C-alpha positions in Angstrom: -202.2 -192.8 166.9 -202.6 -189.3 165.6 -205.2 -187.9 163.1 -204.5 -185.6 160.5 -206.5 -182.1 160.0 -208.2 -181.8 156.6 -206.5 -179.3 154.4 -208.3 -177.2 151.8 -207.5 -175.4 148.4 -209.5 -172.8 146.4 -209.6 -173.3 142.8 -210.5 -170.4 140.7 -211.2 -169.1 137.2 -209.6 -165.9 138.1 -210.9 -163.6 135.3 -214.5 -164.7 135.9 -214.2 -164.4 139.6 -215.4 -168.0 140.4 -214.0 -170.2 143.1 -214.9 -173.6 144.6 -213.3 -175.2 147.7 -211.6 -178.8 147.6 -210.5 -181.0 150.3 -207.1 -182.8 149.9 -207.2 -186.5 149.9 -204.1 -186.9 152.2 -205.2 -190.3 153.1 -205.5 -191.6 149.6 -202.9 -189.4 147.8 -200.3 -188.2 150.6 -197.4 -187.9 148.4 -199.2 -186.0 145.5 -201.1 -183.9 148.0 -197.7 -183.0 149.8 -196.2 -181.9 146.4 -199.1 -179.7 145.6 -199.5 -178.3 148.7 -196.0 -177.4 149.1 -196.0 -175.6 145.7 -199.1 -173.4 146.3 -200.1 -170.8 145.1 -200.2 -172.0 141.4 -202.0 -170.1 138.5 -201.8 -170.6 134.8 -203.4 -170.3 131.6 -206.7 -172.6 131.6 -207.5 -175.0 128.7 -210.8 -177.0 128.5 -210.3 -180.7 127.7 -210.6 -182.0 124.0 -210.7 -185.8 124.8 -211.4 -186.3 128.6 -214.9 -184.3 128.2 -215.8 -182.1 131.5 -212.5 -180.9 132.5 -210.5 -177.8 132.6 -206.8 -177.7 133.6 -203.5 -175.8 133.6 -199.8 -176.8 132.9 -197.1 -176.2 135.2 -193.3 -177.0 135.3 -192.6 -179.8 137.6 -192.7 -178.6 141.2 -192.2 -181.8 143.1 -188.6 -183.1 144.2 -189.6 -186.3 142.2 -192.8 -187.2 140.3 -195.3 -188.7 142.7 -196.3 -192.4 142.1 -199.6 -193.3 140.6 -201.6 -193.3 144.0 -205.3 -193.2 144.0 -205.6 -193.5 140.1 -208.5 -193.4 138.0 -209.5 -193.2 134.4 -213.1 -192.5 135.2 -212.8 -188.9 137.2 -216.1 -188.0 138.9 -217.5 -184.4 139.3 -215.4 -182.5 141.7 -212.3 -184.7 141.3 -208.9 -182.6 141.1 -206.5 -184.7 139.1 -202.5 -184.7 138.7 -201.0 -185.9 135.7 -197.4 -185.8 134.7 -196.5 -185.7 130.8 -193.2 -186.0 128.8 -193.3 -183.1 126.4 -193.3 -185.3 123.4 -196.7 -186.6 124.8 -198.2 -183.1 124.4 -195.8 -181.7 121.5 -198.5 -181.9 118.8 -200.4 -178.9 117.5 -203.7 -180.7 118.0 -203.4 -179.8 121.8 -203.5 -176.2 120.8 -201.0 -175.0 123.4 -199.7 -171.6 122.8 -196.0 -172.4 123.6 -193.6 -175.0 122.8 -193.5 -178.3 124.8 -190.1 -179.7 124.2 -189.3 -183.4 124.2 -187.0 -183.3 127.0 -189.4 -181.4 129.4 -191.8 -182.8 132.0 -195.1 -181.0 132.1 -197.5 -181.1 135.1 -201.2 -181.0 134.6 -203.5 -179.9 137.4 -207.0 -180.6 136.5 -210.7 -180.1 137.7 -213.5 -182.3 136.6 -216.9 -180.5 136.8 -219.5 -182.9 135.5 -220.1 -186.7 134.8 -219.2 -189.1 132.2 -215.5 -188.5 131.8 -213.1 -191.1 130.3 -209.3 -190.5 130.2 -208.8 -192.1 127.1 -206.3 -190.1 124.5 -206.4 -190.8 120.9 -202.7 -190.3 120.7 -201.3 -192.3 123.5 -204.3 -194.5 125.0 -205.4 -194.6 128.6 -204.1 -191.8 130.9 -204.7 -192.5 134.4 -204.9 -189.5 136.8 -203.9 -189.2 140.4 -207.2 -187.9 142.3 -205.5 -185.6 145.0 -208.6 -183.6 145.9 -212.6 -183.3 145.9 -214.5 -180.1 145.4 -216.5 -179.8 148.6 -218.1 -176.3 148.0 -219.0 -174.3 145.0 -219.0 -177.0 142.2 -222.4 -175.8 140.8 -221.0 -172.3 140.1 -217.8 -173.6 139.0 -219.3 -176.1 136.4 -221.3 -172.9 135.1 -218.1 -171.3 134.6 -216.5 -174.2 132.8 -219.5 -174.3 130.5 -219.1 -170.9 129.8 -215.3 -171.3 129.3 -216.3 -174.2 126.8 -218.7 -171.9 124.8 -216.9 -168.5 124.8 -213.4 -169.6 125.1 -210.3 -169.8 127.4 -208.2 -167.0 126.1 -207.2 -164.7 128.9 -208.4 -166.7 131.7 -206.4 -168.5 134.6 -206.8 -171.5 136.6 -205.6 -170.8 140.0 -205.0 -173.1 143.1 -204.3 -171.7 146.6 -204.3 -172.8 150.3 -207.5 -171.9 152.1 
């Protein structure tokens, strides 16, 4: 019986120069971890959540051969959770989300998110419960990242990117 060596990713607010390190949860979400790991590095415009509360995220085109199953799911992410969501374009197509580009009905969009504080609930007024796949847990730098996320909330996300890369 072999054992797996822990893998880590760096999550960053690029413009602000803030990073944290997360351990992949290969034992709990192996398919999702493999899909994310094989696609790194990734970077995209960052958004602060409207509904889930203490969450920042970026949207990407699908990068897995097929979308991961709902492994290690949650609707109550805790501080430091990295979550993976997959949405049909019709779920994000309303202007209420504030995206600066069209999200078409036939498109699939992948959302990689970081939760930085307590009391999150993945309940969306348009579609109901939105379970996410917890694929990573921040092990270093969460306090600094939370400060950056709060600044992002107060001063705005325009021009900022959320990046993910292998460590």
